[in-house]
N, C-alpha and C positions, 0 to 999 in steps of 0.2 A: 543537740545532744552528741556533739561532737567535741573531742576539745581543738582550741586551738595546736597546729603543729609544735610549739616550742613547749607549752607545759604539756605536751603530748608525751612527749621527746623525754622530758623529766620523769615524767610519772612510770614512764615502760623501761626505761634502759638509763645506767650511771651518765653522767651527760661528761662532757669532756670538762677540763680542766686542772688544774694543781689543786684546788680546793677540795674538790669532789673527788679526785683520785688517792690527797690524803686521808681524808672521811673513811674512805673504801678499803683502804688498805691499813688504816689505822682508827680501830673507835676511840683506842681513850682509855678503852676497860674493858672488860668480860662481865660485869653486874648484871647485867637483861640475859644472859646464859643463867646465872644462879635462877635467876625466876623465871626461864624456863623450865627449872627442873625442878619446883615447887607446881608448874600444873604439869609436870609429867608425873610425878605421886600422888598430884590428887584425880588424874585419869588412872591412876593406876590401882588406885582405891574405888574408883566408882565404880574402875569394870570385875574386879571382887565380886564387891556386893553384890550387884546386880546376876553374876555366875554362877554365884553359888546354887540355887533352885536346879540354873541346869543342869548341872554335872550329877546331885542328885536324885533331879527327877526320877531314873530308873527304877533306882530303890523307893524310895517318897511315891511314886506311883504306884505301887507294890504293898506297899504299909496302906495309904489310906483309901487304895483302890477307884484314882483317879486314869479316865478315859480318858482316850488322846484329843477328844473334845473338851475335856473342860480343863485339860494343859495346855490347852489352847486358850481358853478363858485364862487362865492364869496369866498368861502373855503377853494376853492383851491388854487387858485390868492394867497391870506397870504401864504398854503403851498409850494407852488411854493419858494416863493422868500426865503422864511424862509429856505427852503432847499438848494438854492444855498447859502442863506448865511450863511447857517454851514459852507459850505467850504471854504467859506471866510474868516470868523470869529473865526474860530479856528488859523486859522493859524496867524491874524493881532494877535490879543492875544496873540500865543506861542511868536508873535515879540515883540511887546511894551508891552507885561508886563499884568498882570491882572486890576492895579492900572488905564490904561489911556483905554486901550484895555473894559472894563467894561465902563466904562463914556461916550466913543464913540457909544458904540450898545443903552446906554440908552437914550443919547440922541436923539437920532435918532427915536427911537419909541416914546418917549415921544413929539415929535415934531409929530409924522403921528397920533396917538390917540387921541389928539385934533383937528387934523386936517378931523378925521372925521364929526365936526359941521361941514364943511362949503360943502358938498357932497349933490350935489340936484339929480344926476342920476345914475346908474347900473355903467356905466363909472369910476364915481369920487369916488364910494365906490371901487372897484375896484381897481382905483390909491392906493387912503392909505390905501387898507388891504396890497399892497403889498412894501409899506413902511413900513405899522407898522413888516410886517413878519420880513424884511431885517434885522430891526432894533432888531427886542426882539429875533432873532436868536442866536444872542452873549451871551445870559442869561446863559444856560445850558454849554457850554463851559469856560468861562471864572470863574461860579462859582464850576463846577467839578476842572478844573485846581487851583482854590484859595483854595477848603481842600484839595488838595494834595501836595497843599506848606505848609497849617496850621498844617495839622495833620499824626499823625502815623496810617500805615495800622490796627492795630485795630480797630478805632475810624471814619474810613473813611465810613463808611458802617452809622453809626448815623449819623455823623455828614448832611451826605449825605440825611440821612432819615427826618431829622430836617428842613435843609432849603427846603426841596422837598414839605416837608408840605406846603410850603408856597404855593404851587398851590391852594391847597382844600379849605386855610386861605383865598385866592383871589378868588376864585368861591362860598368862601363863603359868603364875604362882598360884592362884586358885586350884587345878586341876593335881598340883606337887603337894599343895596343902589340905586344902578341902577332903579328899578319900580318908585320911592320914588322920584327921582331926575327929570327923564323922567315923570313922572304924574304932577307934581308942577311945574316944569321948563321949558317944553319940552323933546324930546330926545338930539337935541345938545348940550343939559350942563351938558347929562350924559356923554358925551364923553371929553369933557372939566373938570368935574371933575375928573376923571378917570387919566388923563392923568395929572393933576397937579402932582399930588404924585412923578412919575417917575423921574421929574425935582427937584424935593426938594431930593431924594435921593442920585442924583450925587453929589451934596454939599456934602452930612454929606459924602460920601464915599470918595473923593477929599480930605477933612477936617481930617479921621480918619486913611483912609487904608496907609498901606505899609507893605513889605514884612515881613519874620518873624524874619531873621537877619538883617533887617535896621530900626525895629520898639522901637520904645526908652520907651513903655509901656510894653513891653516884658520879663521877668525876663529871665536871664542864664538858671533856671531850667529847666521852659516851652521851651525855645528854645532848650532845649538837648532832652527834652521829645518828642517835633515833629521830632527834627532828628533823632529818636531812633533805624529807621529802617534801613541796610546796604547802606550807601552811595553809589551816583548813579552819571556818569557823568555830566556836565554843557551844555557838546554841543547839540545845534539845530539837530532836527532830520526831514528832509523832507516829508511833512505828505504821498507824492509819494513814499516812502519806505517802507510805513504801508499797503500799498496794496497789494503784495507776501504774506502776514503772515494771517494763520487760523483763529489766536487769533484776528486778525481783522475782519473776515465776523464773526466769529460769534457773537461778538457784534451789527456789524451792521444789519446783518439776526434778531435776538434776535428783536431789534428799530424796523425793518420794518415789522416786522410780531403782535408786540403788539402795538408801539406806535398810531397807524390808530386807533385805539379802543377808545383809550382817549381822541383822537381827535372828534369822533362819539359821543362820552358823554358831551364834553365840548361845541360842535356848532348843535346836534341835538336831547340834554332832553326838553329843552323848546319847539320845536316846537313838538315831540313824548307826552310830556305833554298835551299841548295845544290842539292834534289831537285827543288822545286815551282817556283824561280825563276832560277837555272839561274848563280848564286850565287858568285864561286870564292874562294877565300882574300881575294882583294886588294881582294876587291867587299863582302865581308861586315862590314866597321868599322861604314859609316853609319847600315846597318838598326840590327843591333844597339845600335849608341848612342842611337840615338832612343828603340827599348823601353826599356832600361835607365835613362833619363832620367828617361820616361816614371813608370816603378819608383820612380826615386827621388823624384821630388813626390810621388808616392803614399802613401810609407812615413812621409812630414815633416806628410802631411795627416793621416791614420789617427789616428795618434797627439797632434796637436794638437785635431783632433776632437772625440773622449772627454774630452779632457784638460780643452778649452775648455767643454763642458756638467757637467764636473762641478765646476767655479769657476762656475758659473752656477746651482747647489743641486741640479742633476741628481743622483741616485744613482749611484753608479758600475756597479752591473746595468742601468741605462735606459740610460747613457753606452756603454757600451764594446758592448753587444748592437746599439744602435742604429746606429754606427758600422761597427758589423758586415753588419748589414743592407745598410747602403747598397754597402756594399764587395762583398758577394755581389750583386748588383743590376746593379752594373758588371762584373762578371764576366762575364755574359751571354752578348753579343753574340759573344764570340768562340769560339760552339758555331759561327759562318758561316764563319771563317775557311778552310774548304775549299771554300767554293763562292764565295768569291773572288777578279776574276784579276787585279785589280793587285799589285803587288807594297806598296806605299805603302798604300796601302788595306789590305791584309793587317798590314802595320807597324803602324800607326794603329791598330787593332783588337785587337792582343794587349799592344802598348802600353796599352791603357786596362786589359787585364786583368792586365799586369803589378804594375800602378799598384796597383789594386783588391786586387790579392794580397797585397803591401808593406801597406797600409793596415790590412786585417785581421792580417794576421802582427803586425805591430806590436800589436795589440789582445788577439791571444791570447797573443800572451809575456805579459801583464802580470796575466793572469787569475792562476798563481801565485800571486806576491806580494799580491791584493787575496783570495784564499781562503785563503792559507797561512801564517807566520810567518817571519821573513826565516831563520831558522835552516834551514827545512826547501828552500828556494824552488831553490839549484841541486839538490838531488837531483831535485825535482820537474821541473826543468825538463829535468831528464836523461834523466828519464824520457821523460816529454812528446816530447823529441827523438828517443829509442828507438821509438815507434810511429809518429812522422813517418817515420819512416828506412826499420822496415819498411813501409807503405805503400810508400814510395819503390822499395822492390827489388820489390814484387809488381810495381809499374808498367812500371819499367825490363824486367822479364822477359817481362810483359804486350806491349808496346813494342816490342821487339826482334823477339819472334815474328810478333808483325801485320807489322810493316812488311817483313819479309823472307817472307812470306808473302801480303802482296796490297799492296805498296807506297802503303798509304791513311791517309791521317792521321786522315781522319772521325771514327769512333770513338774514335781519342786527345783529338779539340777537345771532343766530345761531352761526354768526361768531366771535363773540365778546366772547364766551363762549370757542371756541377751541382754541382760537389763540395760548394762552399762552402753552400748552402741548406740540403743536408745534412747540414752538421757543423755549422749554426747551431741545426737544430732538434733531432738529438741535444743539441746542449749545455744550449737551453733545456730538454728534458725533464729532465734527468738533474740541472741547478742554477737553478730560474726566478728565485732571487733574490740566486745567487750568493755565496749565506751561508756564511760561512767555516766551514774545517773544525776541529773539535774534535782536533786532533792530542794523542798523550799522547806523552812524552820517554820 
C-alpha cells in the first residue's frame, strides 16, 4: 500500500536538482491561476444562490407560517438531492470532462435558483430547493477535478483554498445585496437577481476553458510545470471500485462529520442572530459579512499553510494534518457562544470558527488528489460530498426538532465545536501516512 521511497519523495516534497528547482521557481506563465479565478467565481455564485433562502428565512417564515421543523425540512430536501447529485455528478463529470460537466451543473442550478421566485407554498419551495441541490452538487467535484488537472500537487491546497474562498465571498455578497433587493423590489427578485449570474458564468466558461494540453493560451513551460508530478495512467476508474479503500472512508467520514457544521452556519446563522440578538432583515448584513470575511481569510490561509510546509520539505501527510489540527483547535471557542451576551463578541467567535472550518475544508478537499489518481478525483469528491450532505441532513433534522422543542442553541454549538477533533482522529486512524490507494481500473 505504501509507495517505494523514491516515488514517495517525489510526491510529498520538491525533489532536489536543477530541473525541479527551475520548475518550482519559474512556471513559465500563470494561466492556471486564471482558471482558478473562474472556479472562484463559480463557487461564489454557488453560495450566493444557496444562501438567499437562509437570509430571507426569518421574514419568509413569518409570511408563510413555517415552523422550525418545516424550515428544517426545506434545508433537508436541498441536502438530500445535493447528496444524491454528488454521487451522480462526480461520475458524469469524470465521463464528460470538466468543461461540459461543469456547464451542465450550473445550467440546472441557475434555472432552479430563479425558479424560487415562482414558489407560493412549502411544496413549491421544496421542489425548487430539490432541483437547486441537484444542480449545485456538481460544483465541487468539477472544481476539484479542474484543480487536479491544472495544478501540481504542491500548489493544489492553495488553489483549492482560493477557489473555496468563493464560498465566503458569496456568503458576504449575499447579505449585502439580498436584503436590499428584497426590501426595495420584493423577495422574489432576490432569487432572480442571484440566479442571473450563474447563467452569465456558463458563457464565460464554455468560451475560455479547455484542458491544459488543449489550451492555446498555455505556454509549453507552464504545461510542463503543471505535469511535473509523476505521470498517471489515463484509464477511467469505476467509482464503485473506490469503496474498498480505507483512504476513501477517511475522506468520506471526515466530510460526514464536519460538512454539517458549515451547513448549520449557512442556513441557521441568520435565524440564530434574529432569535438571540433580535436582528431584523435590514440589520443582518454587517454581522454576516464580518463572519464570512473571516472565513474567507481562513480559507486562503489554510491552503497556504499546508502548501508552504510542503515547499519547506514537509511530507504531504505531516503538512496536511498539522494544518487541520490547527484549524480544529481554532474552532473550540465556538462552544461558548451560547453563553456570550454581546453581539459582536459572539460574531468574533463564530467568525474564528468559520475561518477555521474553511482552512480545514481546503485541506480535506485536497486529500482525494493526495491519495488517488487524477482520473478518480471527481468521483471520490462526489462520494465524500455525499457523506457530508448525509451528515448535514441528519444535523438539519436534529436542529429543526431541537429548536422547536427547546429554542436553545447550546447543544448545536457543542456539536459544532467538537466535530473537527473527532474527524481528524478518524482520518489519522484510517490513513496514518496518507499513503496512496492502489486503485485498479
